[in-house]
N, C-alpha and C positions, 0 to 999 in steps of 0.2 A: 774528297770522296770518302764516304763512310759506308762500310759493309754493315747493313742492318739485318740481313737475313740470309741464311743458307738453305737450299733445298735439301732436307735430310736424306731423302732417298738418292738423289744424284750424288751427294757427297759420300754416302754409304756405298754406292756402286763403285765409285773410283777407289775408295779405300779397300773395299772387299777384293777388288781385282789386284791391287798392289800387295795386299796381305797374302792372297793366294799364290802370287808369284814368289813371294818370300818363303811361303810354306813349301813350295816345290823345291826351292834351293836348299832349305833346311832339311826337307825329307830326303833329298839326294845325298846330303852329307851323312845323315843318320843311317841311310841305307848302306852307304859304303863302309861306315864304321861297323855296322852289324855284319856285313859280309866278311870283312877282314877278321872280325872276332869269331865268326862261325868257322872260318877256314883254319884259323890258328888254334882252335880249341881242341883239346884231347878227347872231349866227350863227343862221341859219334852222333848222339841225339841232338846236339846243339846246332849242327849244320842245317838241317831242314827248318828248324825254328828261326835261325838267323836269316835265312832266305825269305821266309814268310814275313818276318818282322821288317826286313829291308823293303820288300815290295809294298807292304802295308804302309810304311812310312811315306813312300812316294805318293800313295793314293790318299791316305787319311790326312796328312799334314796340310796339304793345300786346301782341302775341304774345310777342316777345322779352322785354320787361320783365316781363310776367306770369309766364312760364316761369322766368326767372332769379330773380325775387323769390320764387316758390314754392320753388324748389330751395334757394336759399341760406338762406331763413328756416327751412326744414325742418332743414337742417344745423345752423343756429344753435340751434334749439330742442333738437335732440338733444344738442348739446354742452352746452347749459345744463343739461339733465337729468343728464348725466354729472357735471358739476362740482358741481351742487347736491347730488348724492348724497355728495360728498366734504366739502363745506363747510357744508351745511345750508340752502341756498336764500336767497331774498330775503325779508326781514322787512318786512311792511306793518303800519301802524298805522291802522286804519279807525275812523271814528266813525259 
């Protein structure tokens, strides 16, 4: 069996969803670090900024990771299709 072509949009949707889930996890970690840093800071103005940064991380990271994962995976799938046309694709041996 030889994989000769990937649907760039379908591969991009899968990768975008996976990257968005990773972005949510990374955003949660960044949010916790920002909250801890804001609460332990001596600067009283840092507290609200840390809270806004933490909430922003949970919202923005999944959107950015998902969009970039979708875009770059679509480009990679299109490049794979181009190169597979020249060299014949990836051969799989399934049982």
